Backbone as a printed PyTorch tensor [residue, N CA C, xyz], in Angstrom:
tensor([[[ -1.3990, -16.8390,  31.8940],
         [ -1.2680, -15.8840,  30.8000],
         [ -2.2320, -14.7230,  31.0120]],

        [[ -1.7260, -13.5550,  30.7950],
         [ -2.5770, -12.3810,  30.9180],
         [ -3.2630, -12.0870,  29.5860]],

        [[ -4.2170, -11.1850,  29.6480],
         [ -4.9440, -10.8120,  28.4360],
         [ -4.0200, -10.1110,  27.4460]],

        [[ -3.0540,  -9.3520,  27.9640],
         [ -2.1110,  -8.6580,  27.0930],
         [ -1.2560,  -9.6480,  26.3080]],

        [[ -0.8210, -10.7100,  26.9430],
         [ -0.0320, -11.7300,  26.2590],
         [ -0.8370, -12.4160,  25.1670]],

        [[ -2.0830, -12.6920,  25.4410],
         [ -2.9420, -13.3550,  24.4590],
         [ -3.1890, -12.4440,  23.2580]],

        [[ -3.4810, -11.1820,  23.5180],
         [ -3.7480, -10.2340,  22.4270],
         [ -2.4950, -10.0270,  21.5790]],

        [[ -1.3460,  -9.8110,  22.2270],
         [ -0.1110,  -9.6000,  21.4780],
         [  0.2850, -10.8500,  20.6910]],

        [[  0.0510, -12.0190,  21.2650],
         [  0.3400, -13.2620,  20.5500],
         [ -0.5560, -13.4430,  19.3370]],

        [[ -1.8370, -13.1340,  19.4920],
         [ -2.7720, -13.2780,  18.3760],
         [ -2.4580, -12.2890,  17.2550]],

        [[ -2.1410, -11.0480,  17.6100],
         [ -1.8330, -10.0370,  16.5960],
         [ -0.5380, -10.3940,  15.8710]],

        [[  0.4610, -10.8650,  16.6010],
         [  1.7130, -11.2480,  15.9400],
         [  1.5260, -12.4800,  15.0650]],

        [[  0.6630, -13.3970,  15.4710],
         [  0.3660, -14.5710,  14.6500],
         [ -0.3120, -14.1660,  13.3420]],

        [[ -1.2920, -13.2970,  13.4160],
         [ -1.9860, -12.8330,  12.2120],
         [ -1.0340, -12.0610,  11.3030]],

        [[ -0.1950, -11.2150,  11.8950],
         [  0.7630, -10.4490,  11.1030],
         [  1.7510, -11.3620,  10.3940]],

        [[  2.2450, -12.3780,  11.1030],
         [  3.2070, -13.2890,  10.4760],
         [  2.5560, -14.1070,   9.3630]],

        [[  1.3160, -14.5100,   9.5430],
         [  0.6190, -15.2410,   8.4830],
         [  0.3940, -14.3600,   7.2520]],

        [[  0.0790, -13.0980,   7.4690],
         [ -0.0940, -12.1750,   6.3420],
         [  1.2180, -11.9610,   5.5960]],

        [[  2.3310, -11.8900,   6.3310],
         [  3.6320, -11.7560,   5.6740],
         [  3.9200, -12.9760,   4.8150]],

        [[  3.6380, -14.1530,   5.3430],
         [  3.8670, -15.3890,   4.5810],
         [  3.0420, -15.3970,   3.3010]],

        [[  1.7760, -15.0280,   3.3940],
         [  0.9000, -15.0190,   2.2210],
         [  1.3900, -14.0090,   1.1820]],

        [[  1.7720, -12.8160,   1.6340],
         [  2.2410, -11.7960,   0.6940],
         [  3.5400, -12.2050,   0.0070]],

        [[  4.4300, -12.8500,   0.7370],
         [  5.6800, -13.2900,   0.1230],
         [  5.4110, -14.3830,  -0.9040]],

        [[  4.4960, -15.2830,  -0.5990],
         [  4.1790, -16.3530,  -1.5450],
         [  3.4530, -15.8480,  -2.7830]],

        [[  2.7550, -14.7320,  -2.6810],
         [  2.0560, -14.1670,  -3.8330],
         [  2.9850, -13.4370,  -4.7950]],

        [[  4.1670, -13.0480,  -4.3340],
         [  5.0860, -12.2960,  -5.1850],
         [  5.7440, -13.2060,  -6.2080]],

        [[  6.0750, -12.5950,  -7.3490],
         [  6.7680, -13.3290,  -8.4020],
         [  8.2330, -13.4430,  -8.0660]],

        [[  8.8760, -14.4470,  -8.6350],
         [ 10.2990, -14.6030,  -8.4320],
         [ 11.0910, -13.6180,  -9.2720]],

        [[ 12.3440, -13.4510,  -8.9420],
         [ 13.2060, -12.5400,  -9.7030],
         [ 13.9850, -13.2810, -10.7780]],

        [[ 13.6310, -14.4980, -11.0800],
         [ 14.3310, -15.3370, -12.0450],
         [ 13.6050, -15.3280, -13.3920]],

        [[ 13.3590, -14.1640, -13.9520],
         [ 12.6280, -14.0700, -15.2060],
         [ 13.5190, -14.2500, -16.4220]],

        [[ 14.7910, -14.2400, -16.2400],
         [ 15.6890, -14.3820, -17.3740],
         [ 16.0490, -13.0380, -17.9610]],

        [[ 16.8900, -13.0540, -18.9830],
         [ 17.3820, -11.8250, -19.5860],
         [ 16.2920, -11.0930, -20.3590]],

        [[ 15.4290, -11.8170, -21.0290],
         [ 14.3870, -11.1570, -21.8180],
         [ 13.3960, -10.4240, -20.9180]],

        [[ 13.0680, -10.9900, -19.7650],
         [ 12.1680, -10.3120, -18.8450],
         [ 12.8000,  -9.0870, -18.2130]],

        [[ 14.1010,  -9.1330, -18.0140],
         [ 14.7970,  -7.9870, -17.4220],
         [ 14.8790,  -6.8270, -18.3950]],

        [[ 15.0360,  -7.1140, -19.6850],
         [ 15.1650,  -6.0430, -20.6750],
         [ 13.7920,  -5.5030, -21.0740]],

        [[ 12.8940,  -6.3770, -21.4370],
         [ 11.6000,  -5.9340, -21.9520],
         [ 10.6750,  -5.4450, -20.8390]],

        [[ 10.4290,  -6.2770, -19.8560],
         [  9.4730,  -5.9080, -18.8250],
         [ 10.0250,  -4.9500, -17.8050]],

        [[ 11.3020,  -5.0510, -17.4820],
         [ 11.8810,  -4.1960, -16.4570],
         [ 11.9450,  -2.7440, -16.8660]],

        [[ 12.2230,  -2.4900, -18.1300],
         [ 12.3310,  -1.1090, -18.5970],
         [ 10.9700,  -0.4240, -18.5900]],

        [[  9.9350,  -1.1590, -18.8970],
         [  8.6120,  -0.5600, -18.9330],
         [  8.1110,  -0.2270, -17.5400]],

        [[  8.3210,  -1.1060, -16.5740],
         [  7.7910,  -0.8310, -15.2380],
         [  8.6810,   0.1250, -14.4610]],

        [[  9.9890,   0.1650, -14.7520],
         [ 10.8760,   1.0410, -13.9870],
         [ 10.7100,   2.4980, -14.3960]],

        [[ 10.6050,   2.7550, -15.6790],
         [ 10.5150,   4.1140, -16.1600],
         [  9.0910,   4.5430, -16.4870]],

        [[  8.1430,   3.6530, -16.3420],
         [  6.7720,   3.9880, -16.7080],
         [  6.0750,   4.8380, -15.6540]],

        [[  4.9250,   5.3730, -16.0370],
         [  4.1560,   6.2160, -15.1280],
         [  3.5910,   5.4150, -13.9600]],

        [[  3.2390,   4.1840, -14.2050],
         [  2.5760,   3.3690, -13.1910],
         [  3.5630,   2.4800, -12.4440]],

        [[  4.7270,   3.0200, -12.1460],
         [  5.7690,   2.2330, -11.4960],
         [  5.2960,   1.6680, -10.1560]],

        [[  4.6620,   2.4780,  -9.3400],
         [  4.2320,   2.0380,  -8.0260],
         [  2.8290,   1.4790,  -7.9830]],

        [[  2.1760,   1.3840,  -9.1180],
         [  0.7810,   0.9530,  -9.1280],
         [  0.5840,  -0.4790,  -9.5810]],

        [[  1.6380,  -1.1560,  -9.9560],
         [  1.4770,  -2.5430, -10.3640],
         [  1.2180,  -3.4040,  -9.1450]],

        [[  0.6490,  -4.5490,  -9.3750],
         [  0.3380,  -5.4500,  -8.2740],
         [  1.6050,  -5.9050,  -7.5620]],

        [[  2.6560,  -6.1420,  -8.3210],
         [  3.9200,  -6.5850,  -7.7320],
         [  4.4980,  -5.5140,  -6.8030]],

        [[  4.4180,  -4.2660,  -7.2080],
         [  4.9320,  -3.1810,  -6.3700],
         [  4.0960,  -3.0170,  -5.1060]],

        [[  2.7890,  -3.1820,  -5.2300],
         [  1.9320,  -3.1010,  -4.0460],
         [  2.2180,  -4.2330,  -3.0730]],

        [[  2.4380,  -5.4320,  -3.6080],
         [  2.7640,  -6.5600,  -2.7340],
         [  4.0780,  -6.3280,  -2.0050]],

        [[  5.0610,  -5.7800,  -2.7080],
         [  6.3440,  -5.4730,  -2.0620],
         [  6.1790,  -4.4320,  -0.9650]],

        [[  5.3840,  -3.3980,  -1.2540],
         [  5.1840,  -2.3290,  -0.2830],
         [  4.4640,  -2.8540,   0.9550]],

        [[  3.4080,  -3.6390,   0.7590],
         [  2.6680,  -4.1780,   1.8920],
         [  3.5140,  -5.1580,   2.7010]],

        [[  4.3850,  -5.9000,   2.0220],
         [  5.2670,  -6.8220,   2.7290],
         [  6.2420,  -6.0560,   3.6080]],

        [[  6.8080,  -4.9930,   3.0700],
         [  7.7270,  -4.1750,   3.8700],
         [  7.0280,  -3.5610,   5.0720]],

        [[  5.8360,  -3.0300,   4.8550],
         [  5.0960,  -2.4030,   5.9550],
         [  4.7670,  -3.4380,   7.0300]],

        [[  4.2990,  -4.6040,   6.6170],
         [  3.9730,  -5.6390,   7.5900],
         [  5.2090,  -6.1560,   8.3160]],

        [[  6.3370,  -6.2050,   7.6350],
         [  7.5710,  -6.6400,   8.2920],
         [  7.9850,  -5.6460,   9.3690]],

        [[  7.8610,  -4.3600,   9.0820],
         [  8.1880,  -3.3450,  10.0800],
         [  7.2110,  -3.4140,  11.2480]],

        [[  5.9340,  -3.5970,  10.9530],
         [  4.9250,  -3.7190,  12.0090],
         [  5.2000,  -4.9520,  12.8690]],

        [[  5.5350,  -6.0530,  12.2360],
         [  5.8250,  -7.2800,  12.9760],
         [  7.0520,  -7.1060,  13.8670]],

        [[  8.0910,  -6.4820,  13.3360],
         [  9.2950,  -6.2550,  14.1190],
         [  9.0070,  -5.3510,  15.3160]],

        [[  8.3020,  -4.2470,  15.0750],
         [  7.9850,  -3.3160,  16.1570],
         [  7.0750,  -3.9670,  17.1960]],

        [[  6.1100,  -4.7470,  16.7470],
         [  5.2020,  -5.4300,  17.6490],
         [  5.9360,  -6.4440,  18.5130]],

        [[  6.8160,  -7.2130,  17.8930],
         [  7.5650,  -8.2150,  18.6380],
         [  8.5110,  -7.5720,  19.6440]],

        [[  9.1870,  -6.5120,  19.2240],
         [ 10.1010,  -5.8250,  20.1240],
         [  9.3580,  -5.1780,  21.2900]],

        [[  8.2620,  -4.5080,  20.9950],
         [  7.4960,  -3.8610,  22.0680],
         [  6.8460,  -4.8860,  22.9840]],

        [[  6.3940,  -6.0020,  22.4470],
         [  5.7970,  -7.0340,  23.2850],
         [  6.8250,  -7.6440,  24.2200]],

        [[  8.0200,  -7.8590,  23.7150],
         [  9.0810,  -8.4040,  24.5500],
         [  9.4420,  -7.4430,  25.6690]],

        [[  9.5880,  -6.1790,  25.3290],
         [  9.9390,  -5.1800,  26.3470],
         [  8.8190,  -5.0330,  27.3640]],

        [[  7.5820,  -4.9620,  26.8890],
         [  6.4510,  -4.8220,  27.8130],
         [  6.3270,  -6.0220,  28.7460]],

        [[  6.4440,  -7.2050,  28.2020],
         [  6.2620,  -8.3930,  29.0240],
         [  7.4330,  -8.6160,  29.9740]],

        [[  8.6060,  -8.1270,  29.6340],
         [  9.7310,  -8.2200,  30.5640],
         [  9.5750,  -7.2920,  31.7450]],

        [[  9.0660,  -6.0810,  31.4910],
         [  8.9520,  -5.1140,  32.5620],
         [  7.6480,  -5.2040,  33.3360]],

        [[  6.6370,  -5.8700,  32.8070],
         [  5.3630,  -5.9870,  33.5230],
         [  5.3450,  -7.1540,  34.5010]],

        [[  6.2820,  -8.0380,  34.4110],
         [  6.3030,  -9.1890,  35.3270],
         [  6.9710,  -8.8610,  36.5970]]])
């Protein structure tokens, strides 16, 4: 194993663990009808739409998923052509 393989493996492992933690921290979408009417209207149309903890967790999860995908794709391409 080369140093590049070890570094890329470690970074992808840490990224995947962070994605797992962020997904587990998010609330479920099964709040029922009362949660959809009362809570959904306030957070969707409110000023602090993107500032709630749930929205931040969603944003960080998306960013980490894109980073993980790009890292995995680039690592595969690099390791295929470097051998």
